[in-house]
C-alpha positions in Angstrom: 128.0 179.7 -57.8 129.8 181.9 -60.5 133.3 182.7 -59.2 134.8 185.7 -60.9 132.4 188.4 -59.7 132.0 186.8 -56.3 135.7 186.7 -55.8 135.7 190.5 -56.3 132.9 190.8 -53.7 134.8 188.7 -51.2 138.0 190.6 -51.7 136.3 194.0 -51.4 137.1 195.8 -48.1 134.1 197.3 -46.5 134.2 200.9 -45.3 132.6 202.5 -42.3 129.1 203.7 -43.1 129.8 207.3 -42.0 132.8 207.5 -44.3 130.8 206.2 -47.3 128.6 209.3 -47.1 131.7 211.5 -47.2 133.3 209.6 -50.1 130.2 209.3 -52.2 128.4 212.7 -52.4 125.7 211.2 -54.6 125.1 208.3 -52.2 121.5 209.3 -51.4 120.5 209.6 -55.0 122.1 206.3 -56.0 120.8 204.3 -53.1 117.3 205.9 -52.7 114.6 205.0 -55.2 111.0 206.0 -55.5 108.4 203.5 -56.8 104.6 203.5 -56.5 104.5 205.9 -53.6 107.3 204.2 -51.8 110.8 205.5 -51.0 113.5 202.8 -50.6 116.5 204.0 -48.8 119.4 201.6 -48.7 122.1 204.3 -48.2 122.8 203.2 -44.6 124.1 199.8 -45.7 127.7 198.9 -46.6 126.9 198.8 -50.4 129.1 201.2 -52.3 129.6 201.9 -56.0 132.2 199.2 -56.5 130.1 196.6 -54.7 127.0 197.4 -56.8 129.1 197.0 -59.9 130.4 193.6 -58.7 127.0 192.4 -57.7 125.6 193.5 -61.1 128.3 191.4 -62.7 127.5 188.5 -60.3 123.8 188.7 -61.3 124.9 188.6 -64.9 127.1 185.5 -64.3 124.2 183.9 -62.4 121.8 184.2 -65.4 119.6 186.6 -63.5 118.2 188.4 -66.6 117.1 185.2 -68.3 115.6 183.8 -65.1 113.6 187.0 -64.6 112.4 186.9 -68.3 111.4 183.3 -67.8 109.4 184.2 -64.6 107.5 187.0 -66.4 107.0 184.9 -69.5 105.3 182.1 -67.6 108.1 179.6 -68.1 108.9 176.6 -65.9 110.7 178.2 -63.0 109.6 175.7 -60.4 111.8 173.0 -61.7 111.3 170.4 -59.0 107.5 170.4 -59.7 107.8 171.3 -63.4 105.5 174.3 -63.1 105.5 178.0 -63.9 105.0 180.5 -61.0 101.7 181.9 -62.1 100.9 184.4 -59.4 102.2 187.1 -61.9 99.4 186.1 -64.3 97.0 187.5 -61.7 98.7 190.9 -62.3 98.8 190.6 -66.1 102.2 188.9 -66.7 102.7 185.4 -68.1 101.6 183.4 -71.1 98.6 184.9 -72.8 96.6 181.7 -71.9 97.5 182.0 -68.2 96.7 185.7 -68.1 93.3 185.2 -69.8 92.4 182.3 -67.4 93.4 184.4 -64.4 91.3 187.3 -65.6 88.3 185.0 -66.3 88.6 183.5 -62.8 88.9 187.0 -61.3 85.7 188.1 -63.1 84.0 185.0 -61.6 85.2 186.0 -58.2 83.9 189.5 -58.8 80.5 188.1 -59.8 80.3 186.1 -56.6 81.3 189.2 -54.6 78.5 191.2 -56.3 76.0 188.4 -55.6 76.9 188.3 -51.9 76.6 192.1 -51.7 73.3 191.9 -53.5 71.9 189.5 -50.9 72.2 186.1 -52.7 73.5 184.5 -49.5 71.0 186.3 -47.4 72.1 188.6 -44.6 75.9 188.5 -44.2 77.4 190.3 -41.2 80.7 188.4 -40.9 83.2 186.2 -42.7 85.1 183.3 -41.1 88.1 182.8 -43.3 89.6 179.3 -42.8 93.0 178.2 -44.1 96.6 177.9 -43.0 99.9 179.3 -44.1 99.6 181.3 -47.3 95.9 180.7 -47.4 95.5 183.0 -44.4 98.7 185.1 -43.9 98.2 187.3 -47.0 94.4 187.9 -46.7 94.8 188.6 -42.9 97.5 191.1 -43.5 95.3 192.9 -46.0 92.3 192.9 -43.7 94.3 194.0 -40.7 96.3 196.6 -42.5 93.5 198.2 -44.6 90.3 197.4 -42.8 90.9 199.2 -39.5 88.3 201.8 -40.5 85.4 201.4 -42.9 85.5 197.6 -43.3 82.2 196.4 -44.6 82.2 193.2 -42.7 83.6 191.6 -39.5 86.3 189.3 -40.9 87.8 186.6 -38.7 90.7 184.4 -39.6 91.2 180.8 -38.4 94.3 178.8 -39.1 95.5 177.0 -36.0 93.9 173.6 -35.2 94.1 174.5 -31.5 90.5 174.4 -30.3 91.1 177.6 -28.4 91.7 179.3 -31.7 88.4 178.1 -33.1 86.6 179.4 -30.0 88.2 182.8 -30.3 87.5 183.1 -34.0 83.7 182.6 -33.6 83.2 184.5 -30.4 80.4 187.0 -30.8 79.5 185.9 -34.4 76.0 185.0 -35.4 76.2 181.6 -37.2 73.1 182.4 -39.3 74.7 185.5 -40.8 78.4 184.3 -41.0 79.8 183.3 -44.3 82.6 180.6 -44.3 85.4 181.0 -46.8 87.5 177.8 -46.8 90.8 178.1 -48.6 93.0 175.1 -49.4 95.0 174.5 -52.6 94.3 170.7 -52.5 91.2 170.9 -50.3 92.8 168.2 -48.2 94.9 170.3 -45.7 94.3 168.6 -42.3 94.0 171.7 -40.2 91.7 173.5 -42.7 89.4 170.5 -43.1 89.2 170.0 -39.3 88.3 173.6 -38.8 85.8 173.6 -41.7 84.1 170.6 -40.1 83.9 172.3 -36.8 82.5 175.5 -38.4 79.8 173.5 -40.2 78.8 171.8 -37.0 78.6 175.3 -35.3 76.3 176.6 -38.0 74.1 173.4 -38.0 73.8 173.5 -34.2 72.4 177.0 -34.6 69.5 175.7 -36.6 70.7 176.6 -40.1 69.1 174.1 -42.4 71.8 174.1 -45.1 75.2 174.7 -43.5 77.1 174.0 -46.8 75.1 176.8 -48.4 77.1 179.2 -46.1 80.4 178.0 -47.5 82.6 179.4 -50.3 85.6 177.1 -51.3 88.8 178.5 -52.8 91.0 175.9 -54.2 93.1 174.6 -57.1 91.3 171.3 -56.8 87.6 172.0 -57.4 86.7 168.3 -57.7 88.0 167.7 -54.1 85.8 170.6 -52.9 82.8 169.2 -54.6 83.5 165.8 -53.0 83.6 167.6 -49.6 80.1 168.8 -50.2 80.5 172.3 -51.6 78.3 173.2 -54.6 80.2 174.0 -57.8 78.6 177.5 -57.9 80.3 178.4 -54.7 83.8 177.2 -55.6 86.5 179.6 -56.8 89.5 178.1 -58.5 93.1 179.3 -58.8 96.0 177.8 -60.8 98.2 174.9 -59.6 101.0 177.3 -60.5 100.1 179.7 -57.8 101.9 178.9 -54.6 100.2 179.4 -51.3 102.5 182.2 -50.1 102.0 184.0 -53.5 98.3 183.5 -53.7 96.6 186.6 -52.1 96.3 188.1 -55.6 94.0 185.3 -56.7 90.6 184.2 -55.3 92.3 183.5 -52.0 91.9 187.3 -51.5 88.1 187.2 -51.7 87.6 187.9 -47.9 89.7 191.0 -48.3 87.7 192.0 -51.4 84.4 191.5 -49.5 85.6 193.5 -46.5 87.4 196.3 -48.3 85.4 196.5 -51.6 86.3 195.4 -55.1 87.9 198.7 -56.0 90.5 198.2 -53.2 91.3 194.7 -54.5 91.9 196.1 -58.0 94.1 198.8 -56.6 96.1 196.2 -54.7 96.7 194.4 -58.0 97.7 197.6 -59.8 100.2 198.5 -57.1 101.8 195.1 -57.4 101.8 195.4 -61.2 103.6 198.7 -60.9 106.3 197.1 -58.9 106.4 194.3 -61.4 107.2 196.8 -64.1 109.9 198.4 -62.1 111.6 195.1 -61.3 111.3 193.9 -64.8 112.5 196.9 -66.8 114.7 199.1 -64.5 118.5 198.7 -64.7 120.2 197.1 -61.7 121.8 200.3 -60.4 118.4 202.0 -60.0 116.3 198.9 -59.3 115.0 198.9 -55.8 114.5 195.2 -55.7 118.0 194.4 -56.9 119.7 196.9 -54.6 117.9 195.2 -51.6 118.9 191.8 -53.0 122.6 192.9 -53.3 122.5 194.0 -49.6 120.9 190.7 -48.6 123.7 188.8 -50.3 126.4 191.1 -48.8 125.2 190.5 -45.3 124.1 186.9 -45.4 126.8 185.4 -47.7 129.9 187.6 -47.3 129.4 188.7 -43.7 127.5 185.5 -42.6 124.8 187.4 -40.8 122.2 184.8 -39.9 119.2 187.0 -39.5 117.5 190.1 -40.6 115.2 192.3 -38.5 112.1 193.9 -39.9 110.4 196.6 -37.9 107.2 198.4 -39.2 106.6 201.6 -37.3 102.9 201.4 -38.0 100.4 199.3 -36.2 98.6 198.5 -39.4 101.6 196.5 -40.6 102.0 194.4 -37.4 101.3 191.2 -39.4 103.9 191.9 -42.0 106.7 190.1 -40.3 104.7 186.9 -40.0 103.9 187.2 -43.7 107.5 187.7 -44.6 108.7 184.8 -42.5 106.7 182.4 -44.6 107.4 184.2 -47.9 111.2 184.3 -47.5 112.0 181.3 -45.2 109.7 178.8 -47.0 110.9 180.0 -50.3 114.7 180.3 -49.7 115.2 178.1 -46.7 116.9 175.4 -48.8 120.2 173.6 -48.6 120.5 172.3 -52.2 120.5 174.1 -55.5 117.8 173.8 -58.2 119.7 170.9 -59.7 120.0 169.1 -56.3 123.6 169.9 -55.4 124.6 171.2 -52.0 124.7 175.0 -51.8 128.1 176.5 -51.1 127.0 179.0 -48.5 124.2 180.3 -46.4 120.8 180.7 -48.0 117.8 182.5 -46.3 118.5 184.4 -43.1 116.1 184.1 -40.3 113.5 186.8 -40.7 112.2 188.3 -37.4 111.1 191.6 -36.0 108.4 193.5 -34.2 106.4 196.7 -34.2 108.0 200.0 -33.3 108.1 201.6 -30.8 107.3 198.5 -28.7 110.3 196.7 -30.2 112.7 199.4 -29.0 112.0 198.4 -25.5 112.4 194.7 -26.2 115.1 193.8 -28.7 117.0 196.9 -29.7 119.5 196.4 -26.9 120.9 193.5 -28.9 120.8 195.5 -32.2 122.8 198.4 -30.7 125.2 196.7 -28.3 125.0 192.9 -28.9 127.7 190.8 -30.4 125.6 189.8 -33.4 125.4 192.1 -36.5 121.8 192.1 -37.6 120.8 194.1 -40.8 117.7 196.0 -39.9 114.8 197.2 -42.0 112.4 199.9 -41.0 109.0 200.6 -42.6 107.2 203.8 -41.8 104.2 205.7 -43.2 104.5 209.5 -43.9 100.8 210.5 -43.9 99.0 210.6 -40.6 95.4 209.2 -40.6 95.0 208.9 -36.9 93.9 212.3 -35.9 96.8 212.4 -33.4 99.5 214.2 -35.4 101.9 214.6 -32.5 101.8 210.9 -31.8 102.5 210.2 -35.4 105.4 212.7 -35.5 107.0 211.0 -32.5 106.5 207.6 -34.1 108.3 208.7 -37.3 111.1 210.4 -35.4 111.7 207.3 -33.4 112.0 205.2 -36.6 114.4 207.6 -38.2 116.4 208.0 -35.0 117.0 204.3 -34.6 118.6 204.0 -38.1 120.7 207.1 -37.4 121.8 205.6 -34.0 122.7 202.2 -35.4 125.0 203.9 -38.0 126.4 206.7 -35.8 127.0 204.9 -32.5 128.6 206.7 -29.6 132.0 206.1 -28.0 132.1 206.4 -24.2 134.8 205.7 -21.6 132.2 203.6 -19.8 132.0 200.4 -21.9 128.5 199.8 -20.7 127.4 203.0 -22.3 129.4 202.7 -25.5 127.7 202.0 -28.9 129.9 200.6 -31.6 127.9 202.1 -34.5 128.5 201.1 -38.1 125.5 198.9 -38.0 123.4 198.6 -41.2 119.8 199.5 -41.7 117.4 200.3 -44.5 114.2 202.2 -44.6 111.0 201.9 -46.7 109.0 205.1 -46.3 105.4 204.8 -47.5 103.7 208.0 -48.6 100.3 206.7 -47.7 99.2 203.2 -46.6 96.5 202.1 -49.0 95.7 199.2 -51.2 98.0 200.4 -54.0 101.0 201.0 -51.8 100.5 197.7 -49.9 100.3 195.8 -53.2 103.6 197.4 -54.3 105.3 196.5 -50.9 104.3 192.9 -51.1 105.3 192.6 -54.7 108.7 194.1 -53.8 109.2 191.4 -51.2 108.1 188.7 -53.6 110.6 189.8 -56.3 113.4 190.3 -53.7 112.8 186.7 -52.6 113.0 185.5 -56.2 116.1 187.6 -57.0 117.9 186.2 -54.0 117.0 182.7 -55.0 118.4 183.2 -58.5 121.7 184.5 -57.1 121.8 181.5 -54.7 121.0 179.0 -57.4 118.0 177.6 -55.6 114.3 177.0 -56.4 112.1 179.4 -54.3 108.8 177.9 -55.4 108.7 174.5 -53.7 108.5 173.7 -50.0 109.1 170.1 -49.4 110.6 170.9 -46.0 107.2 171.3 -44.5 106.0 167.8 -45.4 107.9 165.4 -43.1 106.5 166.5 -39.8 102.9 166.6 -41.2 103.4 163.0 -42.6 104.5 161.7 -39.2 101.6 163.4 -37.5 99.2 161.8 -39.9 100.8 158.4 -39.5 100.6 158.8 -35.7 96.9 159.8 -35.9 96.2 156.7 -38.1 98.4 154.4 -36.0 100.5 153.6 -39.1 103.9 155.1 -38.2 106.3 152.6 -39.7 109.4 154.6 -39.2 109.4 154.0 -35.5 109.5 156.7 -32.9 112.4 157.8 -30.8 112.1 157.2 -27.1 111.6 160.9 -26.3 108.7 161.4 -28.7 107.1 158.1 -27.5 107.4 159.2 -23.9 105.8 162.6 -24.7 102.8 160.9 -26.4 102.4 158.6 -23.4 102.7 161.5 -20.9 100.1 163.5 -22.8 97.8 160.4 -22.7 97.0 160.6 -26.4 
């Protein structure tokens, strides 16, 4: 880690949040930024003018500008796998060849969407989207967030290998009119292949003569999909350089495109591209992504906060926390730098949260009066589309009041009723939740994850930490575990009689 700027950050004495507003009359304008119909308010964090300058210097010492340029130019940023991160090509950034290929594949995806809508697959009333991790989390968030009203199809998502999950996902569906979308980068993912096999059996048992004719495969390994029995005409390909947790912009998003309409999918991409331009070209002091990143570094590395709470005050964003958990913790949950050396401090915090106002009655006791300092992030939507304006007004007031209470606190002679205050929060206020704004939100979090990784010196684009447990499970299933089991695990297997 570069030392000079970080030493200044470490030596900086933090001030009370309330006093910062008194000492910095322009605090709101300097720490609130509007991008793509979103307002990012980081004014209730402990960042001040001097810290932002020091963090800007730290980013410079860390080679941030050149790393960002390499990302957008389609350079090799995933150094352990010697790949670019080509999800940006889906939004128009990268090498000309990668952008052209992504565009061509998107047009093929659109042609397939048009064919399905025109009846080429017969009557389609529902989609069963099968995948796991990034192959499901992004599309499911889109479908749940934007498809509450006016969705064209009943879309179900299946990821867990738990047989109960399979039963729940097909309940009430007609196998003769259900389209299967199977998503796997390698088309070998154990859970996905097992669930696809069960879905094909379900369709065949209903008397459908050609179950494979009801399947669309989305993969970076089309040959593997063909070997699994999927016709080439029903295979959509995405690049090896598109990681699962960054893949919803590619053909992985076909279920959302079918349910929401192609125009919505294009608006999603445009919202993300707008955030791309903001992140790429805006100076650090006005860059919403970098300001959030500086706050992350302040709390996780200087103050050693081990978690960050995220609380959407909108039911349509209830799946956002699960999405962010994979995006951030799979990307930055590392203990070595990109060149394999031990990191010299904390990396990713634990990302957790819930939906307001339910969460207020579950976990906010700890946030207000607990011994842990947890930076908190609120998301809220200004426009009411529910037809219950007073409910919406109360929802927003609760979101804003929680941030105010965390900062203000309240002293009381009774220690049980005393609030320390001076606890940080940030708020993202969304003018209207639609495909464009949701695309911008998700791109914001992607870039924030990348920016944190650069300042930490780690690679956010590999995920080797997920492999060992899966390897042991495969070996146990095959009876080839050569590493030997500990007595506890062996006893559990025996007790479960498997």
